N, C-alpha and C positions, 0 to 999 in steps of 0.2 A: 646188178639192178640198177639202171640209171634213176634219177629222181623223178623224171616226168614219166616213170611207167609204176610209180609208187600209187599203193590203193590209198583212195581219199581218206582225210581225217574222221574218226567216228563222228557220230551226232554229238550236238554239243547239249543234248539234254538225254534223259533215259527213255524218252519214247523211242521206237522205231519208226522209219519213215514209211509213210502208208503207200502203197502203189498207186501210179498215176492213172488219172480217168481221162475220159476223152475232152473233159473240160480243162487241163492242164495238170499240172503236178500235185501231187496229195497235198492237203494244208497240214499244218502242223499241229499238234496236239493242244489243247487250249491252256494246258498248263505251260508250255513254253513260248506261246504265239509271240508275247513280247519281247522275248528275251533271247530267242535261237536267230541265227545268223542264217540269211537264206541261202540254198547251194548255188553254186556259180553254174551259170548256163555252159559255160565250156570246160563243163568237167569231164574227166575219162568216162568212155563207154560202160554201159552195166552199171551205173549207178543212177539213184532217183533223179538226180537233176539230168543225166543224159535222157531218159526216157521223157521228161517232161520234155526236154528240146524238140524230141522227134515230133511231139503231137501238140506244139504249141500252139495256142489261139490269141485272139486279140487281147483280151483282159489279161493273160499273163504275160503277154509281150509288155503291156503298159506298165504292170509290176515290175519288169525286169529292168526299166530304166531307173528305178532306184539303186544305187549301190548296195550290193549285199551287207558290207561290213558298218552302212549309214542306217539301213532300215531295223537292223538289231537293235539298234539305241533307243530306247523309249525314254519319255519323258520323266521318267522314275530313274533313269540314270543319271542324265542330266540335273535332275533336282538333288539328287544325293551326292553327286560330284559337288555340286555347288556347296551345299550344306557343310559337307566334309573340307573344302576351301575355306569357307567363312568359318568354320569350327578351329580349323588349323590357325589361321589368323589370330582369332580370339584368343585361343592359347598361348600364343607368341606373345600377343598385347597385354595380357594378362599378367603373365611372366615378369617382360618388362617393368610393369608398373610395379610388380612388387621387387623387383631386382632394385631399382629405382628407390623406391621407399625404404627397403632396407639400406640403402647405401647413405640416404639422408639422415636416417636415424643412426647410422655408425658415427656419421660426422657431427651430429648433435651430440652423442655420447662422449666422443673425444675432444670436442670443443670446449670454450669456455662461456659459448653463446647461451647453452641452456635449451634451445628448441632449434630445431629444422630452418624454421620461418626467420629465425634471427640470424641463423648461419647465412641463408638466402639471403637476407637485407645488408649484413655486413659486405658480402661477396660483389653484390650488385652496387652497393656505395663506393667501393673500391675502383668501379670501372665508370664511375660518374652515372649509373642508371637509376632512376627512382622506382620503386617497386611498386608508389602507389598508383603510378601512371604508365605501369609498365603494363605486360599481358596480364589477364586475369590469371588466377592461379590454377581454374579449372581448366583453361585452355591448355595452360602447360601442361597439366597433368595427363591430357590427351594427345599433347603434342610429343612430349619428348617419349615415351614409349612408341610411338608410330616411328620416330626417327631411329630409335635402338633396333626395332625389327628391321629396318631397312638397312642398317649397319650390320645385321647378322648376315647379309648376304652381300656383304664386302662393299656396301653403299657409302661413299665417302662423306663423312658429315663435314660439311662446309660452312664456316662464320662468315659473312659479310658484314663489316661495319663501316660507315662513313659518318663523315662530320664536318660540315660547312664551317670555315673559319674564316670572320671577317667578310661573310658574304661572298665567299666564293668557295669551290670545292675543292679543298687543298688537301685533303686526307682520306684517304681510301684503303682498309685493312682486309686482307682474305685469309682467313685461316682455316687449314682442313686437315682432318685426322682420318685414317684408314684403320680401323682396328673393328674386328668382328667378336661379338659375344655368341661364340660358336652354341654356348647352350640353347640360346632361343632357336636356333637354327634346329637343332635336335629335338629341341621340344615341339617345333611345327613339324617336322618330319614324321615324328611317332604320331602326334595327333592326326595328322593328315592319314597314316597307314592306318591306324585303328577305327577311325572315322568311315574311312574308306571300304573298308573291311564289313563294317557293320551295315551302312546305308545302302552301299551298292553290292559288294559281294555277296549279298543274300539274297538280291533279285534272281539270281541266276547266273550261269557262267557265260562268258563270251569268248569271242575268237580272239584271235591275237591281233589283227587288223582292227576291229571294233575297239578293243583295249587300248591298243595304242593311240586310237584319235581320241577317245575319252581321256586319257593319260596327258595329250598334247593340249587340248582343251582345258583340262583342271589345271596343268602346270600353267597355261597363259592365264588362266583367272586368277592363279595365287599372285602371280608377278605383277598382274594389273593391280589388284587390290593393295599389294605391298607400295609399290611405286606412287600408287595414286592417292593412296591415304598420308603417305610421307608426304608428298607435294602439297596436298590441302592442309595438312596441319604442320605446314613450315611455321616455325617461332619467328613473330616479327615484333619489332620495337621500333618506336620512334619518338621522339622529344623534340620537338621544334621551339620550345617556348622557353627551353632554359639559357642560361648563361653559356653553357657549351652542349648545343643541339647535337644528336647524334640520332643516327638509325643503326638496326642490328638485324639480321635473319638469320637465321639455323636451320638447316635442311640436309637431309642425307640421300634422298632420290637420285638417282644415277641409273643409265644404261647397265652398268656392271650389275647391280641389285636385280633389274629386270630380268636379265638373261639367267644369273644364277639362281633366282627363284623360280624361273619357268623350268630351268632344266632339274633342279630338284623337286618342284613337284611333279614332273612327267617321270622321275623315275622313280619315285615312291609309290605314285598311284599304278605304275605297272606292276611294282613287284606287289602291292597289295591287292589288286583285281584278279591278276591272272590265278586260277588254282593252282595247288601244288601239282595236282597230278598231269597238268596240261604241259606240252612242250611251251617252254619260255623262249621269248624274242632271243634271238643270236646262239640257238642251242645246237643248230647245225656248226656254226662256227665255234662254239665250245667243243663239239664233238670231235671236228677237225683239228681245234686245239690239243686235245688228248690225244690226238692219233700222233702228231708231230710232238707233242711236250706231253708225256706222260702224267697224270694225274693233274693235270692243270686246274680242272673244274674243283677239285678239292684242297685246293692251295689257300683260296682265300680264306677261310676259316683260321688256317695257320698264321697268317699276319693278325686277325682279331685277337687271337691269343696272346701273342707277342704283344700286343698294343695293351691289351687288356690288364696283364699280368705287372706290366710297367706303369701304365698311367693311372689306376687306382690308388696304389701304395703313393706314389708321389704326388696325386693330388690330395690325399689326406693331410700327407707332410706338408703342402705349400699353406693348407687350410690352419694347421696348429701353426706354423711359423707366421702367418697373417694376423692370427688373434695375437700370439705372444709378442711380436715385434711391432706390429701397425695398431694394436687396439682393437677397438670396435670398429673404427672407419677401415681398418684393413682386413678384419675379420669378415666383416658384413657385405663387403665388396668381392668378395671370393668367386662367386658365380658369374661376375662378369668377365674375369680375367684367367681364373684359374684353367679353364679349358685350353686355352692357347699358351698360358704359360707351361703347363706339362708337355705340350709338344716340343718346347724349347728344351726343355728337362733330357726329353726322350731324345733330342738331337745331341745335346752335350754327352749324354750317358754315354752313346754311341761312338763318341769321340768324333764327330764331325764339331762344326761351329757356327756360331750366330754371326751372319755378315752385319756390318755396321757400316751404312753410307751416308754421307752427309754432302749438301750443296751449297753454296752461296753464302749467305751470311752466318750460317750454322756452322761452316767449316771455319768460318774466322774468329766464331764467338768460342768455339772450342780450343781453337789454336791459342786466342787470349788468355783464355783461361787454363793455360799448359796442359790441355787434355787431349788423349787421342781423338782424331777427328773422321775415323773411318780403320777400316781392317776388320780382323774376326777375332771374335773372343771365343775363348775354348774354358772348358770346365775347369782346367787348370790355373786359368788365367784370370779367373774372376774372384773375387774376395767373397767365397764360401768358406763356410766353417768345416774341418778337415772331416767331421764325420758325416756332413751332407755330402760331400763328395765320395766318402767309401760308401755310403748307402746307395747312392745314384749309381755307382759302378755295380755293386752286388746287383741291383735290382735289373741292372742290363744283362749282367751274366745270367741270373736265375731267369729272367723271361728268355734269353736265347736258349737254355736249357729246356724250359717247358717248351718253347714253339718247336724244337727238334724232336721232342716225344710226342706232339701233338702231329706233327708231319709224319713219323714214322707211323704212327696209328692210323692215320687218315689215308695214305698213299698207298698205292699198289706197291707192294715191296717184293714181289717175285722177282727171283735173282733175274730172269730174261728182261724184265723192265729196268730193275737197277744199271744192268750192264748196257743199257742204250745210251750213249752220250748225252742225248738231248735231256735225260731225266735230270741231269746235274744243272739243266740251265733253269728250271721253272722257279726255284725259290730266289735265286739272285735276279731273275728279270721281274718278279712281282716287288721284291723290296726295292730294285731300281724304280719303279713306279711309284711306290710308296714315298721314296724320298723325293721324287718330283712332285707330288701332291704335298707333302711334309713343306716344301719350300714356297708352294702357290700359296697354303692356309695359314700358315704359322707367321703370318708377316704384321708387321705395325707399321704405318709410315705418316710423317707429320708434314706440314708444310705452308708457309707463309709468303705471300705478295702483298707488299704495303708501299703504299706512298704514304709518307709521314710527313706531314706540314711543310712541304716544300723541299724537303731532304733528299728529294730523289726515292726512285723503286727500290725497295729493299726486299730480296728474295731469300727465302731460306727452303730446304728440303732435307730431311732425314727418313731413314729406311731402315728397319730391323728385320732380317728373317734369317732362317736357315741359311748356311754356304750354298751356293751354288753347286759346288762337289757332293752336298749331304746324298745324291742319288747313288754317287761311285761308291761313296763310304758305305751305306746300306746294301747295295750290290754285294760288297765284300763280307757284310753281317750276313746277308742271305748265304752265301758260299759256305759260311762258318755254320750256320743252321744246317744246312743241307750235309756237311760233313760230319756233322754229331749226328743227324738222325740215322746216318747209316753205320757210325762205328761205338757210338755211346749210348745213342736212345735205347737200341734194342734192350739191353739190359736193363735199362730204367722202365721200359714199358713193359719187361715181363712180371715186374715187383709191383705194378699199380694195381690197384683194386678194380675188380672186372666192371664195376658198375662206372668208375670213371673212364676207363678205357670205352665202353658202349658209348658213353656221351659224346668221345672224342670221334668216334668211327663215323664216316658218311653214312646217312640213310639210304636205304634201298631206293630206286626209283618206282614208281607206281608203273605197273604193266600196261603199257598202252601202245605195242606193237614195235618193230623194230625202228632203230631211229633212222632218218634219211639217208645217212651215208654209213648206215650198218651195213656191212657184207653178212648175207645170209649164213648162218651157222656159226657166227663169232660176235664176239661182246664188241661194245663199241671200242675198246682200245686194242682190239686184234686179238685178244688171247680165245680159244675154243669155248663156245657156247656150252659144254658141259662142264668145264672147270670150276674149282671151286671159288675162285674169284670170279668166274663170269656170272654163277649162279646167284652170287649173294651181292652183286653189284659192286665188288669190289670194298665191302665193308670188313669182310674178315680178311685176316692178315695171312699170306700164304707162308708156308714153314719155310726157313732156309736150310736146305740140306747142309750148309758148310758149319752150321751152329746146332751141336746136340742141344735137346731140351734141358731147360735149367731144372735140377732137381728140387724139391721141397725144401731140404736143410741149406740148399746153396741161396735159393731164392730167399728164406729168412735173414740168412747171413747179410744178403747185399741190402734187404731192406733196414735190418738193423744198422748197417752202416750207413744207409742213406738217413736214417732218424736221427743218427747220432752227428752227422755231419750237418744236417738241417738244425739240430738243436745247437751244436757250435757256431753256426752261422747265426742263428738267433740270438744267442747268447753274447756274440761278439757285435751284432748291431746293437742289441740291448745295452752291450757296456758303452759302445761308442754313444749311443744317445744319452744314456745316463752322465757319461761323461760331460756331453757337450751341455746337456741340462744344468748340471752342476756348475760347471765353468762359466755359465752364462747367468747364472743366479748365485748361489751360495759362494762362489769362487769368482766372481766376476767384479771388473773395475766398479760397477754400479754398485754392487752389494757394500763394498768397501764404504763408498759415499754414503749410500743408505744408513750403514752400519754408524757412521760420523754424525749425519743429521738426526739420525734416530736418536743418538744420546744428547743433541742438543734440544729437540724436542723434548725430551724427558726430563730435562735440567740435569744431565749428569754432565757437566763441566771438566771433571777431571779425566773421563773417559773420552771426553770430546777433545782435550788438549794431548791425550795419547794417541789419539789416532790421527789427528793433524795439528802437530806443534806450531803455536803463534811465532815462534824462533824470535824472543824477545827476553832481556834477563830477568833474573826472579824477581827484582823488585818492581816490576811491571805486571806481575801474574796475582797481584792480591787479591783480585774480584775471581778468578777461574777457580772459584771451589763451589762444591754441591751447595753448601749452605746458603752461600750468597746469591749466586746464581738460581737455584731451586727456589727461591722466593720472590725472583723478581717477577713483575709484572708485565704485561704485555710481550711474553716472549716468543719465539718461532713457535708456531704451532702446527704447521704442517710442510710437507716438502713435496716434490714430483721430479723423478728424473725423465728429462728430455731426450737426451742424446748421448750416445756412446760410442767413441770413435779410437779402436783398438788398431797402433800402428807397431807392431812387433812386441819389444818388451815395455812401450810406453802407452799410454792410455789417458784421453781427455772425455772429462763426464760433465755434461751440461745439465745443471738442474735449476729447479725455481723454489725458492721457500716465501713460506706465508708468515707476515707477523703484523698484528693488528689489524688485518684484512687488506694489507698490500701485499703483494706478490713482487718477488725482486729475482733476478735472475743470476745466477751464481756458477763460475765456472773452477773446475777441480783437474788438477794435474796428479796422475799415478804413475807408479814406475813397478816395473814388478822385482820383487823382493825375495827371489829363490821360490821356490815350490812347496806345496804342501804333501805329505804323503808321497812326494816325488811324482806325483800325476798332475796335479793343479797349480797353478799360477798364483803365488801368494802377490797381491797388490798393495802397495803402501801408499798412501795421499803424499805427495811430495810438496804441496805448492796449491796456491787457489785460496778460494774461501775467502777473498778480502772483504766481501759484504757480511761476515759472519764475525771476525776479529776487528771491533772500532776502538778506537781511542780514546779516553776520555782524561782530563788533567785536574788535580786537585792540589790545591795551596794547603800545605799541612801548617797549622798554626805553630810558633816556637812554642815549645813546650810541652806540646802534645805526643803523645806515646801511643795513643789509641784512637781508630776509628770505628764506629759501628755503621754497617751497611746493610740493608734490610734485615735490620735488628739481631745482625750476627758481627759480635766485636772483632776487630782485626788488630793483631798487634803491629805496629809499626817498625819497631824495634828488629822483632824478629824477621820482617820482610826485609830488612836493610833499608829502612826508609829513615832519613833525617829527619827531625823537626825542623820547620823554619823553612821547607823548600818546596819548590813545585815538583809535583810527581806525575808523570804519564802512565796510565793504568790501562791495560788490554782489559775489554770487556765484551763477553759474547751479546748479542740484542735481547734487550728489556729493559725495562725501568729499575733503577737503582735508588733506593732513599737513603741517603746519607745523613747520619744524627750528627750533630756537632758533637765535639768534645765537653767533657761535664766542665762546667764553669766552677764558680765559687761566691762567697760573699762579695768580691770586689770585682770579678770578669766574667763576661758573657761571652758564647759564639755565635750567638744568633740562633734563627729556627732552622729545623731540618730541611734538606735540601733533595729533590730528584731529579736525576740525571738520567735522560731519556736516549737511548742507544738505540738507532734504527739501522737496518741492514741496508736500506736506500741512505742512508747518510742524512735523513730529513729531520733529526732530531732537534728539538727546540732548546733543548739544554745538554753541552758537552763538557761544559768546566765549571768546576766548584771551588770557590773560595771562600775560608772561613777566616773571620777577622775577630780578634779579641777587642770585645768592647767594654769600657770600665762600667760598672754599674752604679746607680745613684748611692749608694753605700760609699763608692769611693770619694766622691765627692764630699759627702758628709764627714767621714772620719778623716778625708785630707785636710778639709777646713778646720776642723778639731785640733789636728795634729799641728796646724799652721799657728794657730791662734795660742796652742798652748806653747808652741816655740818662743812666740813674741813674748808671751807673758814670762817665760823662763828669761829670755832675753833681758827682758825688764827688769827683773829681780837682779841682776848684776850690777854691782855699783862698781861700774867701769864707764869711762868715757867712750871707749870703742868696743864691747863685748865681741868675743870671736864667734864667727858663726852665726851672726845675728844680723837680721834686714834693718838694721840702722846702728847709729853709732856718730861719734862726732870728734874731730880733729880740731887742733889749734895751731896757730903759728908762734905764739909764745911760748914762754919756757913750761913746760909741762907742771914745775914747781908751784906755778903761779894757780893752776885750778886743783880745787878738791872736792870731795861728799857730792860725788855726782849721783841724781836719784832718776831714774826713768818712771813715767806715768805714762801708760797707755791710753790714749786720748779715745781713739777709735781703731777698730779693724778693717782692716781691708775687704774689699768684697774679692772673691776668687771665681775662677774659671777653671775646669780641666780639659785638658787639651790632648789629643792623641797624635803625636806626630811620631812618622816612620817605626810604628810599633812600639813606641815609648809613650806613657803616661805621664804629661806635666800638671802641677797646679800653680796657676799664674796669677796673679792681681789683676783684676779690671780696674778696680778704683782702689787707688793707695789708703793706708791708714795713716793715723797720726800719734806719736808720740811726743812728750814734754822732757826735756831735761832741765832738771834743776842742780844748781852746783854754787860752790863759792869761788871768788876771784880775786886775786891779791892786786889792789890797785897802785898798790906803793912800787915805782917804777925803781927806786932807789934800794940797791941790795943792801945798803949800809943801814937803812933804817928798818924799822920793825915792819912787819907785813901788815897790811889794811884789807882785810876779807870782805869782800861784799857779795851778796847773794843775788845771782842771774839765773835767767833761764831761756831757753831756746825750744823752738819747736821742729820735727823731724817727719818727713813722709815715710811711709812704710811701703815698699813694694820689692816683688819679687818673683822669681820661677824657678820650681825645684821640681826634679823628679820623683815621681809618687813610684817607692819600693813596694811591689807585691810579693809575699810570699807566701801563698797558700789563703790563709785567712787572718793573716797579719801583714799589716799596712805600715808604711813609714815612709819619710821625706827624707830624700839626699839632700842634707842644707850645706854639704860641703862644698864651698867655691861657687855658690850660688847666690849670695847675697851681696 
């Protein structure tokens, strides 16, 4: 029977049509007057509309001028659809606001600025923008979510920035980013579907044409709201009064966003407003497709199962990695980028690639940085941990197997259907289309077109998306699913719980008469109407006579094997995850650095030097002990790991240490030193940490064999340090109080000194010098000793007493002089001088002594001597070293008079 002779569609309400009267067609019942579609005037004979056409009157003719599909739409339909559209946009807007707030909180928690507003101020000041004169925060709070909603429908976010320089427009920059926060689009679609069913679907059923019109109008309204609000809320900033005037605009409204929002709204409204029992748009096309591609209408849920099994665990993995690697900023931003990132992981895990395309300055910049400027990145080419690669491949395998089981359960598995060559093409075709969709949706693009201060136009562009041949790769994946569904999935489906099987099976369609293209007496797929498959809508699987039924014992063994295999796979994944977690924490390069820095914070200098040797001689390690460093003031109090770069058997770790409220960056180099337990790399610090090991110098006085540092006595002889030399000592950051050596009655080394060792090298004092200084007792006792020596010399009956500061010599015969007597008239005044480490007693004003003697005035030797008493005066002055031996003082008078 051709479609032109099919009986008409059943009435759209439960009321039966009333017979026509002389005044025209029967009026619809009051309960459905506003919701039912009017019958067509050109319907087939024998219908109520046909009767009405036979006896039509003028009023009925007037009513016929309004299209039936339009007259069925009441203000309640239009108003409900409008409210559903506004509610959908509100859900997306509020979700975008929440996502942006989460991002701001994450940035604030991960930065040193302390609050989102301060972070925004710092970011603005770096671009020359004044937040005081810029857009009001309330307008930004409205503008940015509106732009983000437009981006959800692939609106390109464009930032235009201009700056007049010296009175001319010499700089104009345009930056653009194409990135869709797919979660917002999904939230909007879900909200639109739920609100449309609640606000419009409960009014009453509509015909296909009326539903299509309402859906098209609703989709158009959604597109208009998305683009109009994005245009109105464009972020604008202008500063013409500063020394560097500039203007900025930021918007994401575009034609692409309008078209995709319209298409999304239309499809969602169509799906929401058509009752389940009503023939859907394209049902005839689907029925025709099922005739030539068996079970085509049942295959889409198989793709959904495949995607869900892979994407949900992969998304959870990305969230965990984002929090562990990116901190709060990375973790709280995941709702924005994870939906797109998991599609990239799906592409990689199924052995396709991500295409990287660059143009203009972007290609030149990457070439200058010696980085690839294009090509295709594969799962095995990106630097992902081995366990991540293994887990993604395992997820891909599991999702393929689960999809094959779902396809086995849902499809018409009759031998006649499986024998048709076209049955092999259904899944590959759908997976091919899925590849095209991934290539279109999972893309990120950025561009720049700038004229910078007379340097000419600079253009750059970059695009990342699944490779163009992803559709071909997924076509092969679809073929693999098809093969598994025929030869592996039957055994797996037999052991699945019956409840799960029922969920996977297609639901039986509601009885609404034969399909338009259905041959009488046969099901839509051509099987006899009385067959089991036809009677249940294909939901029940037909038995395969070539496969005997599985016994209960065999079923139990297969289930046990599946559970054991799944357990082994889970344990393997858990072991891989545990290995990765331990390798990135307990056995990671950062852990070795953390252990070292923690020992520094704890004051364990011995452990610190064992972890990272300063590579200095023993005599320079005097201060590297726990007692000295543990008592140091202002030590390192905190640290944080900033970045870890592993390159095979070597690693670089960047850290920051805090000392006395000052943060200093530190770099460390590590090398693999074997393995622990044969599984984990053992990392050993090789170098770096120059900010931690600082050098200070100490002048050790002569005769000193012990220093006291931070109340800890240190034996210099044991450390191999000789007295009287300058020694360089290595110390960890902190304040070191060095107590001078103990002096005595005659010698002092001054007061204690504090050495400030700073990680950033800003210490006020990095050198210590102790100088022996004589005490007042040295002067007093040295003067007394000197005067006693003068008295001793004066007591000598000698003209020139030995080792005395005075004496007399004559040119005549010595026999002519006798009876010398020295008398001290006055003692010198003295000064104690410290010269080149030696202490001297020197006269400032000389003293005076008188020599009385007898002189022979008889010059003739033959005559008796004639003795005559005479006298002479001598001055006394000298400089003699003071010899100090503990508490004993003496003057070295030899050779000094």
